[in-house]
C-alpha positions, 0 to 999 in steps of 0.5 A: 802819300797815297798816289792817285791813279794814273790815267791809263786804261785798263789792260782787260780792254785790249786783252780781255782773256786775261784773268784775275780772281779773288777768292776767300781762303778758309785758312787762317793766314799768318806772316811773321817778321823778326819774331813779331806776327805782322799779319793774322787773318781769318779773312785772307783772300787768294789772288790768281792771275794769269801766268802767275802763282797765287798770292795771298792778300790780307785785309788791311785790319789784319796787318800790323801797320803800326810796324810799316811805313808808306814809301814813295815807291809805286809800280804800275800793273796794266790789270790792277793799277797803280800799286803803293808800297810799305817798308817793314821795320821791327827793331833794327831789321828793316825791309824796303818795300815788302808790302804792296796794295792797290788803293785805287784799283781798276774797276774790274778788280775793285775787290782788292781795294782794301787789301795788301799782299807781302813779298814772300821771300822778304819776310821770315815765315808764312803759316797756314793754321799752324803748319809753316808753308813754303815758296808760295800758297798752296793752290786749292785747285791743284792736285798731286797724284802719285801712282805706281805703275809697272809700265817700263821707264828708261831714262837716257842721259849722254847717250847712256841709259842711266835709269831703267824700271818697271817699279816707277811711281808717276807723279801727276800734278796739275798743269805740270808734265808727268814725272817719273820717280824711280826707286834707286835700285834701278838708277845708275848711282854710280854715275850720280854726283851729289850736289849742294843745290836745295829747293822746296816745293809747297806740295812736296817739301825739300828736294835734294839734287844730283848731277850726272858724270858721263865720262868727263861730262858733268850734266849739272843738277839733273836729278832730284829726290825728296828725302823727307817729303811732307805727309801729303806726298809720302810715296815719292820718299827717297825715289829719284827723278830726272828733268824731262826738260833736260835728259836726252830722252825718257821713254815709257812703254818704248816710247819717247816722251815729248820734251816739255816747255816748262819754267825749268826749260833752258829756253823758257825765257825766250818762248814763254810768251808764245805758250798758251796759259793752260789754266782757264780761270774765269774772273768774277769781277766784283762790284764796289762794296761786294764781299765774297762770302758776306754777301746776303745774296751769295747763295742765289749768285751761286745757284745762278752760276751753277745753272750756267752763266752769269751776266755781271757788269755787262760781262758773261762769266762762269764759276768754273775757276782753274779746274 
């Protein structure tokens, strides 16, 4: 049922700055659906793509295709080609078009040819080694640092100071604005209204939210906290953080902080296309048949790349990826 590649040109020809990288993951990665392990691999790869979160791709040999049926559904990506889809069926539980792959990808991304990916939220659980992970794969090029700071921090909402502290913990997360986590003793908790909203972060854990009520006006889901963060991020436990994007102002050292434009901004949908992607991945476009990590010339290639630039398929590329 595989659909032949549509006769379209690769988007790289008109947008050479677009980046796609495909890197081996050293982790064992598993996907579960209705009690069955439907993918289990120590050879999974992470696909990084401009303006996209990382995605796990699995070798077809590590996927339970006996529980899947290829469908007539296809989509087209200008940078990868035409995608084919599979439906998963385990017992009475069925999820349509939950798996995709590129059986005949563009030459620039030929390395993905024999791999498939899963929609994260259409399966039941994901595991790296024996630890369940949430939302999306953790980016190995991302850092989350939490530092104590005695610098004065003040948060203003609805014209009122709702938090003021010299005991904030500054959270620095790659490619995201600085977040200021404030102890509850330094927050006007009398103005906070518990919310039913709950979200997950793969780097921090499960967040719970508060709205802020100023007089008769309710500012919805403006504050969040991690009551029980994951072990890798313990210092923010119980502290409160305010959306820089939505409060009137956040002042640090008495200076107003610029309002960031992020996916949490109200006008993100309108302005996102004009925002430069802060990530600078440089694609290593693998020739057909090459195997990352298994190429007997890999050491020589890495040495050449560390020395500077590697010419490959007529393109000048570097080994620096999302630094």
